C-alpha positions in Angstrom: -68.3 40.5 -23.9 -66.9 37.8 -25.9 -63.6 36.6 -24.8 -60.0 36.8 -26.4 -58.4 33.7 -25.3 -61.4 31.5 -25.9 -61.2 33.9 -29.4 -58.1 32.3 -29.6 -59.2 28.6 -29.1 -61.8 29.1 -31.8 -59.1 30.4 -34.1 -56.5 27.6 -33.0 -59.1 25.0 -34.3 -60.0 26.4 -37.7 -56.2 26.4 -37.9 -55.5 23.3 -36.7 -58.7 21.0 -37.6 -59.2 18.9 -34.5 -59.6 19.0 -30.2 -57.1 17.0 -29.9 -54.6 19.6 -32.1 -55.2 23.1 -30.2 -55.3 21.6 -27.0 -51.4 19.3 -27.6 -50.4 23.4 -29.3 -51.7 24.8 -26.5 -51.2 22.6 -23.7 -54.5 22.6 -22.7 -57.1 19.0 -22.2 -59.0 18.4 -25.1 -62.0 18.7 -22.3 -61.0 21.8 -21.4 -60.9 23.4 -25.1 -64.2 21.8 -25.7 -65.6 23.3 -22.3 -64.6 27.0 -23.5 -65.7 26.5 -27.1 -69.1 25.8 -25.5 -68.6 29.2 -23.5 -67.7 30.9 -26.1 -71.0 29.6 -28.0 -73.0 30.7 -25.0 -71.1 34.5 -24.9 -71.8 34.7 -29.3 -75.4 32.9 -29.1 -74.8 31.5 -32.5 -73.8 28.0 -32.1 -70.0 27.4 -33.3 -69.5 23.4 -33.9 -71.2 21.0 -35.1 -70.6 17.2 -34.6 -69.4 15.4 -38.4 -68.5 12.1 -37.7 -65.7 12.0 -34.7 -64.5 16.1 -35.6 -66.2 19.1 -35.7 -66.3 21.7 -38.1 -67.1 25.3 -37.9 -70.4 26.8 -38.7 -71.0 29.4 -41.1 -71.5 32.0 -38.0 -68.0 30.9 -36.9 -66.4 31.1 -39.8 -66.8 35.0 -39.6 -66.2 34.7 -36.1 -62.6 33.8 -36.7 -62.3 36.4 -39.1 -62.9 39.6 -35.9 -60.6 37.3 -33.9 -57.6 36.6 -36.1 -57.7 41.2 -36.4 -58.4 41.1 -32.4 -55.3 39.0 -31.8 -53.4 40.9 -34.5 -54.0 44.6 -32.6 -53.3 42.8 -29.2 -49.8 41.5 -31.1 -48.9 45.4 -32.8 -50.2 46.9 -28.8 -47.5 44.7 -27.8 -45.3 45.7 -29.9 -45.7 49.2 -29.7 -45.5 48.7 -26.1 -42.0 46.8 -26.5 -40.5 49.5 -28.9 -41.6 52.8 -26.1 -38.3 50.3 -24.3 -34.7 51.4 -24.2 -34.0 47.8 -23.9 -34.8 44.5 -26.1 -35.7 41.6 -23.4 -38.0 39.1 -23.4 -37.8 36.6 -25.6 -38.1 35.3 -28.9 -39.0 32.1 -30.4 -37.7 30.5 -33.7 -37.9 28.1 -36.1 -35.0 27.0 -38.2 -34.0 24.4 -41.4 -30.9 22.5 -40.4 -28.7 24.1 -42.5 -29.3 27.6 -41.3 -28.6 26.3 -37.9 -25.8 25.4 -38.3 -24.5 27.7 -41.1 -26.2 31.2 -39.6 -27.3 30.8 -36.1 -24.3 30.6 -34.0 -23.1 33.3 -35.3 -26.8 35.0 -35.2 -26.5 33.9 -31.1 -23.7 35.4 -30.6 -24.5 38.8 -31.8 -27.3 38.8 -30.0 -25.9 38.1 -26.8 -23.7 40.9 -27.2 -26.1 43.1 -28.1 -29.7 42.8 -26.4 -28.2 40.7 -23.7 -31.5 40.7 -21.9 -33.1 39.3 -24.5 -33.6 34.7 -24.6 -33.2 33.4 -28.0 -35.0 30.1 -28.3 -34.4 28.0 -31.8 -36.2 25.3 -32.4 -35.0 23.4 -35.9 -38.2 22.7 -38.2 -38.7 22.2 -41.5 -39.7 25.0 -43.7 -43.6 24.1 -44.3 -44.2 22.8 -40.8 -42.1 25.9 -39.4 -44.4 28.1 -41.6 -47.9 27.2 -40.6 -45.8 27.3 -36.6 -45.4 30.4 -37.2 -48.6 31.1 -38.2 -50.2 29.9 -35.9 -48.4 31.6 -32.7 -46.3 28.8 -32.2 -42.5 31.0 -33.4 -42.2 34.0 -33.3 -39.9 33.9 -36.7 -38.7 31.1 -39.0 -35.3 31.0 -41.0 -37.0 28.9 -44.3 -35.7 28.0 -47.4 -37.1 28.2 -51.6 -35.5 25.7 -54.2 -35.6 27.3 -57.9 -39.1 26.6 -59.1 -40.6 25.4 -56.2 -42.9 28.2 -54.2 -43.9 27.4 -50.5 -47.5 28.2 -50.2 -48.1 31.2 -49.3 -49.7 32.1 -45.4 -51.4 36.0 -45.6 -50.9 36.6 -43.0 -46.5 36.4 -42.8 -44.2 38.7 -44.3 -40.9 37.2 -46.1 -37.7 39.1 -46.0 -34.7 37.7 -48.3 -31.3 36.5 -45.6 -29.0 35.3 -48.4 -29.3 33.2 -51.5 -27.1 29.8 -51.6 -25.7 28.0 -54.1 -26.6 24.4 -54.6 -23.3 22.3 -56.4 -22.6 18.5 -56.9 -20.9 17.2 -53.9 -18.3 14.7 -54.7 -15.9 12.4 -53.2 -12.5 14.0 -52.5 -10.3 10.9 -54.2 -11.3 9.0 -57.4 -10.3 6.1 -55.6 -12.9 6.7 -52.7 -15.4 7.3 -56.0 -15.2 3.7 -57.3 -16.2 1.9 -53.8 -19.2 3.4 -54.3 -20.4 2.6 -57.8 -23.1 0.0 -58.3 -21.0 -1.9 -61.8 -18.1 -0.5 -63.3 -18.9 2.6 -65.7 -16.6 4.3 -68.5 -16.5 7.6 -66.2 -15.0 5.8 -63.3 -12.8 3.7 -65.7 -11.7 6.9 -67.0 -10.6 8.4 -63.7 -7.0 8.1 -63.0 -5.8 6.2 -59.8 -3.8 9.9 -59.2 -3.9 13.6 -59.9 -6.5 15.7 -60.7 -10.1 14.0 -60.8 -11.5 13.2 -64.0 -15.5 13.6 -63.1 -14.7 16.8 -62.4 -14.2 17.9 -66.2 -16.7 15.7 -66.8 -19.0 17.6 -65.5 -18.2 20.8 -66.3 -18.0 19.3 -70.0 -21.2 17.4 -69.6 -23.5 19.0 -66.0 -24.8 16.6 -63.5 -25.1 14.4 -66.4 -21.9 12.8 -65.7 -23.1 11.9 -62.5 -26.3 9.4 -63.8 -24.1 6.5 -62.5 -23.2 7.3 -59.6 -25.4 6.1 -55.8 -26.8 9.3 -54.6 -27.8 10.3 -51.3 -31.1 13.1 -50.9 -33.3 14.0 -48.3 -36.7 12.4 -47.3 -39.3 12.3 -50.0 -41.8 14.8 -49.9 -39.3 18.1 -49.5 -38.8 20.6 -51.7 -35.2 19.6 -51.7 -35.5 16.7 -52.9 -38.0 17.1 -55.8 -36.1 19.3 -56.4 -33.0 17.4 -56.8 -35.1 14.6 -58.8 -36.4 16.8 -61.6 -32.4 18.5 -62.0 -31.1 15.3 -62.8 -35.1 14.4 -64.5 -33.7 17.2 -67.1 -30.2 15.7 -67.6 -31.3 13.0 -69.2 -31.3 10.1 -65.7 -33.6 8.5 -63.2 -31.2 8.9 -59.6 -29.9 5.9 -58.3 -30.8 6.6 -55.2 -29.7 4.1 -52.1 -29.0 6.9 -49.2 -32.8 9.0 -47.8 -31.9 11.5 -45.1 -32.9 15.2 -43.7 -28.9 15.3 -42.1 -27.5 17.0 -44.6 -24.1 16.0 -42.3 -24.7 12.5 -43.0 -25.3 13.9 -46.4 -21.5 14.5 -46.3 -19.7 12.0 -44.4 -21.5 9.6 -47.2 -20.3 11.7 -49.5 -16.8 12.0 -48.3 -16.1 8.6 -47.7 -16.7 7.3 -51.3 -19.8 6.1 -51.0 -22.1 8.6 -52.9 -23.0 11.6 -55.0 -25.5 13.8 -53.4 -26.4 17.8 -53.6 -25.0 20.6 -51.3 -26.0 24.2 -50.5 -23.1 26.2 -49.8 -24.7 27.3 -45.8 -23.9 23.7 -44.8 -20.1 24.3 -44.4 -20.6 27.6 -42.5 -17.6 29.3 -44.9 -15.3 26.4 -43.8 -13.2 24.9 -46.6 -15.3 21.9 -47.9 -13.6 18.4 -47.3 -15.3 17.2 -50.5 -14.9 18.2 -54.2 -17.8 20.9 -55.0 -18.8 21.4 -58.8 -21.6 24.2 -60.0 -24.1 23.3 -62.1 -25.3 24.5 -65.6 -27.6 27.7 -64.7 -26.2 27.8 -61.1 -28.9 27.0 -59.2 -29.7 29.4 -55.9 -32.3 28.5 -53.2 -33.2 31.7 -51.3 -33.3 32.0 -48.2 -35.9 33.4 -45.8 -37.4 34.7 -42.7 -40.9 34.9 -42.1 -43.4 36.3 -39.4 -46.3 37.5 -38.5 -46.8 41.1 -39.8 -48.4 42.3 -37.0 -45.2 41.3 -35.0 -42.8 42.2 -37.9 -42.4 45.4 -35.4 -41.1 44.2 -32.5 -38.3 44.9 -30.5 -37.2 41.4 -30.1 -38.0 40.0 -34.0 -36.4 43.1 -35.5 -33.1 42.1 -33.7 -33.1 38.3 -33.9 -33.9 39.1 -37.8 -31.1 41.8 -38.5 -28.4 39.3 -36.4 -29.3 37.0 -38.7 -28.5 39.1 -41.9 -25.2 39.6 -40.4 -24.5 36.1 -39.8 -26.0 34.7 -43.4 -23.3 37.9 -44.8 -20.9 36.4 -42.9 -20.8 32.6 -43.8 -18.9 32.8 -47.3 -19.2 30.8 -50.0 -17.1 28.1 -49.9 -14.1 27.8 -53.1 -15.2 25.4 -56.4 -13.4 23.0 -58.6 -14.9 23.9 -61.3 
């Protein structure tokens, strides 16, 4: 008889690639993982691992066994969900991974709803980059992920995960609240800065309405780190407008983006969710074609009927609906 716990270790190894990564994920020691997999080889009666340099590689028989093991683990998760659905209260623990602006805008309201409606449910929330979080949900480190997808950028698809839309989030050009503050951050005098009046309405907003993103070509920019979907999308948007953005500030913290823009040191691209329904503290201008990012939730198909996951998704959807878009200055 094959041991289910050892089968899970084999599945984890196929996903994470190394014994050390499996040990870290499951709070085991690498030697313990190795011993359990050696025992699984004896149970299966065939070699499952081969040494390749400093790493181990799954044999064809192990790959075959992984497919069956995944099906077994899914059925067990479905069984747990069915048992939980037979209860009259939603309880247990649901682990949610979220990206930063969702953590600010949607999660607090969702937690309030869940605490009022399902007091026996424990909710654990961890901020995670969507790319990593989707993998972590597939690997059973989390039960649910709230992720984002930018226009023209499709995240890797995990066949074992579903995808449920949560919100459409407009992305706008964010500018400092006062023309005088904006001038302090410029790398050199330019026609746009020279045309701005010291008092009265911001001239730049009018220029953006006419010229689009090109009106901010000579400004210093703040963007998220290289390699992130938001950074790749923002750079491509600027290039399509005919310029290479002067990125002087690089941070994943959107609260830092807001402060840099508000202080007149940068311009940037901000999603509406970052305001969590509150009044924006910077000027916002809509962009040509009104780009939006998709906010969605994903879970393993086997866990999608689990009452805790269903309740969390329902609360997140209602919280997202209450996060009204901010007023813009077009």
